[in-house]
C-alpha positions in Angstrom: 0.1 0.0 0.0 1.6 3.5 -1.0 1.6 6.1 1.4 -1.0 8.3 -0.5 -3.4 5.5 -0.4 -2.5 4.6 3.3 -3.3 8.2 3.9 -6.6 8.0 2.2 -7.8 4.9 4.2 -6.8 6.3 7.5 -9.1 9.4 6.7 -11.8 7.2 5.5 -11.9 5.0 8.8 -11.4 8.0 10.9 -14.3 9.7 9.3 -16.4 6.8 9.7 -15.6 6.4 13.2 -16.0 10.3 13.7 -19.8 10.3 14.0 -21.8 10.1 17.0 -24.4 7.5 16.1 -21.5 5.3 14.2 -19.2 5.7 17.2 -22.4 4.6 19.8 -23.0 1.7 17.5 -19.3 0.5 17.8 -19.4 1.1 21.7 -22.5 -1.2 21.9 -20.7 -3.8 19.7 -17.9 -3.8 21.8 -19.4 -6.3 24.1 -18.4 -9.4 21.9 -22.1 -9.7 20.7 -24.0 -9.4 17.6 -27.0 -7.5 16.8 -29.7 -6.5 14.4 -29.8 -3.1 12.6 -33.1 -2.6 14.7 -31.6 -3.2 17.9 -28.9 -0.8 17.4 -31.3 1.8 16.0 -33.3 1.7 18.9 -30.0 1.8 21.2 -28.7 4.5 19.3 -32.1 6.5 19.2 -32.1 6.3 15.1 -34.6 5.4 12.6 -34.2 2.0 11.0 -33.2 3.6 7.7 -30.7 5.8 9.3 -29.2 2.9 11.1 -29.0 1.0 7.9 -26.9 3.5 6.5 -24.7 4.1 9.3 -24.0 0.1 9.4 -23.4 0.1 5.5 -20.6 2.9 6.0 -18.9 0.8 8.8 -19.1 -2.5 6.8 -17.6 -0.9 4.2 -14.8 0.5 6.0 -14.3 -3.1 7.3 -15.0 -2.1 11.1 -18.3 -4.2 11.1 -19.0 -7.3 9.5 -22.7 -8.7 8.7 -23.6 -12.1 9.3 -26.8 -13.4 7.6 -29.0 -15.8 9.7 -32.6 -16.9 8.9 -34.5 -14.0 8.2 -32.0 -11.6 10.2 -28.6 -9.8 9.4 -26.7 -9.7 12.6 -23.6 -6.8 13.1 -20.5 -7.4 15.0 -16.8 -6.1 15.5 -15.3 -7.4 12.4 -12.2 -8.4 13.8 -10.0 -8.8 16.9 -7.4 -6.1 15.3 -10.3 -3.6 14.9 -11.6 -4.3 18.3 -8.1 -3.7 20.0 -7.9 -0.4 18.1 -11.3 0.6 19.5 -10.6 -0.5 23.0 -7.6 1.9 22.8 -9.5 4.9 22.0 -12.2 3.9 24.1 -9.3 4.1 27.1 -8.2 7.4 26.2 -11.7 8.9 26.5 -12.7 6.6 29.3 -15.8 5.1 27.7 -17.2 2.2 28.8 -19.3 -0.7 27.2 -22.8 -1.0 27.3 -25.1 -3.7 26.7 -28.3 -4.0 24.9 -30.9 -5.5 27.4 -32.1 -8.9 26.3 -35.6 -9.8 27.0 -35.4 -13.6 26.5 -36.7 -15.2 29.3 -33.5 -16.6 31.8 -34.5 -20.3 31.5 -34.2 -19.9 27.9 -31.2 -17.7 28.0 -29.3 -20.5 30.0 -29.9 -23.8 27.9 -32.3 -24.7 24.9 -32.1 -26.5 21.8 -31.6 -24.8 18.6 -32.6 -27.6 15.9 -30.9 -30.8 16.8 -28.0 -29.0 19.0 -27.5 -27.1 22.2 -28.2 -23.2 22.8 -28.1 -20.4 25.1 -25.3 -19.5 27.5 -24.1 -23.1 28.4 -23.9 -23.8 25.1 -21.7 -20.4 24.3 -19.6 -21.4 27.2 -19.1 -24.8 26.1 -18.1 -23.7 22.4 -15.5 -21.2 23.8 -14.3 -23.9 26.2 -13.6 -26.4 23.6 -11.3 -23.7 21.5 -9.8 -22.5 25.0 -8.6 -26.2 25.6 -7.2 -26.2 22.1 -9.4 -29.1 20.9 -11.3 -27.4 18.5 -9.8 -25.1 16.0 -11.5 -21.8 15.7 -10.9 -21.4 12.1 -11.2 -24.8 10.6 -13.9 -26.0 13.2 -12.0 -29.4 13.1 -11.0 -31.3 16.5 -7.6 -32.1 16.8 -6.1 -35.5 18.2 -6.6 -34.7 22.1 -10.0 -33.4 21.5 -10.9 -36.4 19.3 -9.8 -38.7 21.9 -11.3 -36.5 24.6 -14.7 -36.7 23.5 -14.8 -40.2 22.4 -14.1 -41.4 26.2 -17.2 -39.1 26.5 -19.2 -41.0 24.2 -19.7 -38.4 21.7 -19.8 -40.0 18.2 -21.2 -38.9 14.7 -21.8 -40.9 11.5 -18.5 -41.3 9.6 -19.9 -40.4 6.3 -22.2 -37.6 6.3 -22.6 -34.5 3.5 -23.7 -32.4 6.6 -21.2 -29.9 7.8 -18.8 -31.8 10.5 -18.9 -28.6 12.8 -19.6 -24.7 12.8 -20.2 -21.5 14.4 -24.1 -20.9 14.9 -24.6 -17.3 16.2 -26.7 -17.6 19.2 -30.1 -15.4 19.2 -30.0 -14.7 23.0 -26.3 -14.4 23.6 -25.3 -13.0 20.3 -22.2 -15.2 20.3 -21.2 -18.3 18.8 -22.5 -22.0 19.7 -21.5 -25.1 18.1 -23.8 -26.4 15.3 -23.1 -29.4 12.5 -22.4 -32.8 13.3 -20.4 -32.3 16.8 -23.3 -30.0 18.2 -25.9 -32.6 17.5 -23.3 -35.4 18.9 -22.9 -33.8 22.0 -26.3 -32.9 22.7 -27.3 -36.6 22.0 -24.3 -37.6 24.3 -25.3 -35.3 26.8 -28.8 -36.5 26.8 -27.9 -40.3 27.0 -25.8 -39.3 30.0 -28.6 -37.3 31.8 -26.5 -34.1 32.1 -29.0 -32.7 30.0 -33.0 -32.8 30.1 -35.4 -31.8 27.5 -38.5 -29.8 28.9 -41.9 -31.2 27.3 -43.6 -28.8 24.8 -40.5 -26.6 25.1 -36.9 -25.9 23.6 -35.8 -25.5 27.1 -32.9 -27.8 28.4 -32.3 -28.2 32.0 -28.7 -28.8 33.3 -28.7 -31.7 36.2 -26.8 -31.8 39.0 -24.8 -34.6 37.5 -24.2 -32.4 34.2 -23.1 -29.4 36.3 -20.3 -31.4 37.8 -19.5 -33.2 34.6 -18.9 -30.1 32.7 -16.5 -29.0 35.6 -14.8 -32.2 35.7 -14.3 -33.2 32.0 -14.1 -29.5 30.3 -13.0 -26.9 33.3 -16.4 -25.5 32.8 -17.7 -23.5 36.2 -21.5 -22.4 35.5 -23.1 -19.5 37.4 -26.3 -20.7 39.2 -29.7 -19.0 38.3 
């Protein structure tokens, strides 16, 4: 990148941030979650059309990314590099990250099904823990050998031949962070149910984490979940 182009890119990015509404959206997104344009519009007190215009500008400057899922489009910080830069700027002005309040009932926020895999706070925490343990690669979503062995010992299995994607990040609609989908996500739910770590509630997507399941998550994954 030549010096003239670098200067122009810097000016463009600075101009994208130098707007109160767009800056507010970026601050909201710094909680690590993804939100719809409607939610960001309400949180920054602008119309839906105005919010869409601002978000398009942020996406165009690679500060925010858009993830389509179902009928909705979710917006989040584009990269760790962007988050680090924003965090530095926020530190200079003493800004704090705000949260958009979720109206999802707590029992559904904690644990529920998403098609054939787990969702909610527990599932998001498990997804992140598998990556932190080094068992699951964050980019390829493939298990390494220690991960394969550890899950096999827990009775987690999946079809050897399937057209379905092995594992993927599925955006959680209450937590606005990724939980685990694909064959691996489904296999984990099946294993958790077989061992009575979670139980489905009749006529509901809610999952109940049993006392044994809570102990198993701590023992096998080092995952300690808050009581609610």
